[in-house]
C-alpha positions in Angstrom: -195.1 -47.9 68.6 -192.5 -45.6 67.6 -191.7 -47.5 64.6 -195.6 -48.0 63.6 -195.7 -44.1 63.7 -192.5 -43.6 61.7 -193.8 -45.9 59.1 -197.4 -44.1 59.1 -195.6 -40.9 58.8 -193.7 -42.3 55.7 -196.7 -43.4 54.0 -198.4 -40.0 54.5 -195.6 -38.0 53.0 -195.9 -39.3 49.5 -195.6 -37.3 46.2 -199.5 -37.6 45.6 -200.5 -36.4 49.1 -197.9 -33.4 48.9 -199.0 -32.4 45.6 -202.8 -32.4 46.5 -201.8 -30.4 49.7 -200.0 -27.9 47.7 -202.7 -27.4 45.2 -205.4 -26.8 48.1 -203.1 -24.4 49.7 -202.5 -22.3 46.6 -206.3 -22.3 45.6 -207.1 -21.2 49.1 -204.6 -18.5 48.9 -205.8 -17.5 45.2 -209.3 -17.2 46.5 -208.3 -15.1 49.5 -206.1 -12.8 47.2 -209.2 -12.3 45.1 -211.5 -11.8 48.2 -209.0 -9.2 49.6 -209.0 -7.2 46.1 -212.7 -7.3 46.2 -213.1 -6.1 49.4 -210.6 -3.3 48.7 -212.6 -2.2 45.7 -215.9 -2.2 47.4 -214.3 -0.3 50.2 -213.2 2.6 47.6 -216.5 2.3 45.7 -218.7 2.5 48.7 -216.7 4.9 51.3 -219.6 5.2 53.8 -219.4 1.3 54.3 -215.8 1.1 54.3 -215.3 0.0 58.1 -218.1 -2.8 57.6 -216.7 -4.2 54.3 -213.0 -4.2 55.5 -214.1 -5.9 58.7 -215.4 -8.8 56.5 -212.1 -10.2 55.2 -210.2 -11.3 58.4 -213.3 -13.5 59.4 -213.4 -15.0 56.0 -209.7 -15.7 55.8 -209.8 -17.7 59.1 -213.0 -19.7 57.8 -211.1 -20.5 54.6 -207.8 -21.7 56.2 -209.9 -24.0 58.7 -211.7 -25.2 55.8 -208.6 -25.9 53.9 -206.9 -27.6 56.6 -210.2 -30.0 57.3 -210.3 -30.9 53.6 -206.6 -31.8 53.7 -206.9 -33.8 56.9 -210.0 -35.5 56.0 -210.0 -35.9 52.2 -206.3 -36.0 51.4 -204.2 -37.3 54.1 -206.7 -39.5 55.7 -204.7 -40.7 58.7 -205.5 -43.6 60.8 -207.0 -42.4 64.3 -203.9 -43.5 66.5 -201.4 -41.9 64.0 -203.6 -38.6 64.2 -203.4 -38.8 68.0 -199.7 -39.3 68.0 -199.0 -36.6 65.6 -201.2 -34.2 67.7 -199.5 -35.2 71.0 -196.0 -34.6 69.3 -196.9 -31.4 67.8 -198.5 -30.2 71.2 -195.2 -31.1 73.2 -193.1 -29.3 70.6 -195.3 -26.1 70.8 -195.7 -26.2 74.5 -191.8 -26.2 74.9 -190.6 -23.9 72.1 -193.4 -21.9 70.9 -195.6 -20.7 73.9 -195.7 -17.0 72.7 -196.7 -18.1 69.2 -199.5 -20.3 70.4 -200.8 -17.6 72.7 -200.7 -15.0 69.8 -202.7 -17.4 67.7 -205.2 -18.5 70.2 -205.6 -14.4 70.9 -206.0 -13.9 67.2 -208.8 -16.5 67.1 -210.5 -15.1 70.2 -210.4 -11.4 68.5 -211.8 -12.6 65.3 -214.7 -14.4 67.1 -215.4 -12.0 69.9 -214.7 -8.8 67.8 -213.8 -6.4 70.3 -212.6 -4.3 67.4 -212.6 -4.6 63.4 -210.6 -3.5 60.8 -211.1 0.3 60.3 -211.7 0.9 64.0 -209.6 3.4 65.8 -208.3 1.8 69.2 -206.0 2.8 71.8 -204.0 0.1 73.4 -201.1 0.8 75.9 -199.5 3.7 74.6 -200.4 3.1 71.0 -203.3 4.7 69.1 -204.3 4.2 65.5 -206.6 2.6 62.9 -206.7 -1.1 62.7 -205.5 -2.0 59.2 -204.8 -5.8 59.7 -206.1 -8.4 62.0 -203.8 -11.6 61.7 -203.5 -14.9 63.7 -200.3 -13.5 65.0 -200.2 -9.8 64.8 -202.4 -6.7 64.3 -201.3 -3.8 62.5 -202.3 -0.2 63.7 -201.7 3.0 61.1 -201.1 6.0 63.5 -201.6 9.5 62.6 -197.7 10.0 62.1 -198.2 7.7 59.0 -196.4 5.0 60.9 -197.5 1.2 61.0 -197.2 -0.3 64.5 -197.2 -4.2 64.5 -198.4 -5.5 68.0 -198.7 -9.2 69.0 -202.3 -10.4 69.4 -201.4 -11.5 73.1 -201.1 -7.9 74.0 -204.9 -7.3 73.4 -205.5 -10.0 76.0 -203.6 -8.4 78.8 -204.3 -4.5 78.1 -207.6 -2.6 78.4 -208.4 -1.7 74.7 -210.5 1.5 74.0 -212.6 1.5 70.8 -213.4 4.9 69.4 -216.0 4.0 66.8 -216.9 0.3 67.3 -217.5 -0.5 63.6 -219.0 3.0 62.6 -217.4 5.3 60.0 -218.1 8.3 62.3 -216.8 9.0 65.9 -217.0 11.8 68.6 -214.1 14.0 68.8 -213.5 16.3 71.9 -211.5 19.4 71.4 -210.7 21.4 74.7 -210.0 25.1 75.3 -208.6 26.6 78.6 -209.7 30.3 78.6 -209.6 33.0 81.4 -212.6 32.5 83.7 -214.1 36.0 83.2 -214.8 35.5 79.5 -218.4 36.0 78.3 -219.6 32.4 78.5 -222.5 32.7 76.0 -220.7 34.3 73.3 -217.8 32.0 73.3 -220.1 29.0 73.5 -221.9 30.3 70.3 -218.9 31.1 68.5 -217.4 27.5 69.4 -220.6 25.9 68.2 -220.7 28.0 64.8 -217.0 26.9 64.2 -217.6 23.5 64.6 -220.5 23.5 62.3 -218.4 25.4 59.7 -215.9 22.7 59.8 -215.9 20.5 56.5 -215.0 17.5 58.5 -218.0 17.4 60.7 -220.7 15.0 60.5 -223.7 17.3 60.8 -226.4 14.7 61.3 -225.1 14.1 64.9 -225.3 16.8 67.4 -222.6 19.5 68.1 -222.4 20.2 71.8 -220.0 22.8 73.9 -219.6 22.2 77.6 -218.2 24.5 80.2 -216.6 23.8 83.4 -214.4 25.9 86.1 -210.8 24.8 86.7 -208.6 26.3 89.2 -205.3 24.4 88.5 -203.4 27.5 87.6 -205.8 30.1 88.6 -209.5 30.7 87.6 -210.1 29.2 84.1 -212.9 28.1 82.1 -212.6 24.8 80.3 -214.6 24.6 77.1 -215.3 21.4 75.4 -216.4 21.1 71.9 -217.8 17.8 71.3 -218.7 16.9 67.5 -218.5 13.9 65.2 -216.1 13.5 62.4 -217.5 12.3 59.2 -214.6 9.8 58.7 -212.4 8.5 61.5 -209.5 9.2 59.4 -210.1 12.9 59.4 -210.1 13.0 63.2 -206.9 14.9 63.7 -207.8 17.3 60.6 -211.2 18.1 62.1 -209.7 18.9 65.5 -207.0 21.2 64.1 -209.8 23.0 61.8 -212.0 23.6 64.8 -209.0 25.0 67.0 -207.8 27.3 64.1 -211.5 28.7 63.6 -211.9 29.1 67.2 -208.8 31.0 67.7 -209.2 33.2 64.6 -213.1 33.9 65.7 -212.1 35.0 69.3 -209.5 37.3 68.1 -211.6 38.9 65.5 -214.5 39.6 67.8 -212.2 41.0 70.5 -213.5 38.6 73.2 -209.7 38.5 74.7 -206.2 39.0 73.5 -205.3 36.3 71.0 -202.3 35.5 73.5 -204.5 34.4 76.3 -205.9 31.6 74.4 -204.7 28.2 75.6 -206.1 25.4 73.4 -205.3 21.9 74.7 -203.9 19.9 71.8 -204.9 16.6 73.2 -207.9 15.1 71.3 -209.8 12.7 73.5 -212.2 10.5 71.5 -215.4 8.8 72.7 -217.4 5.8 71.4 -219.4 6.4 68.3 -223.2 6.0 68.3 
């Protein structure tokens, strides 16, 4: 049986089969290159649909490669059934012994592309990492952080960790900016001021509501926690909007004399919630 398998493999690895396989792989790669460039062009041309357009390519890439492999096996190689089973068993044993992590990451990548818990263009947090998904591959996922760094994470990590998705395919997302102020500040005046500051920010998506919430805190004395909740017009401007609102609120409180400027304690952490 071993000799029959070796003879069958020798019949398969002839010049004609190798040439046709290389041509199919090259054409598939060429088509995907064109689709990728078209996707990038359309995303730049229609920025309000950038997230939806960018999320289509990973799925098309998976379908294209599955189709190419199916054509190669069924139309080019056309192995006998017993040969196919023998090759599959050999490959399965080899992968099971030496490439368990690779197989795990590939399976996780397929599950992510099919289940779609997040897409290219989404802002996600996994473990200690937070950023925009720029690439979903069969082995790794790339995140672009606000520090202009690219983080490459294995797909298997997303199966074992909780993943927070801030916008779920939408271009807008809710950003929460928090301020700690003394507990005796005039609540109504400060809320009105913060509401105006958020609406004046050029990064705010004004079609969605802007809310200011207040709660008392006694962690370090009597304080009032103000939460400005507004939607950013593009997920990439999240930090710019939070910084702009913080600056406007601090300057307005100082100009109106509601309390000394040194008494303002903005919380610099920006918590994001799921977009609607």
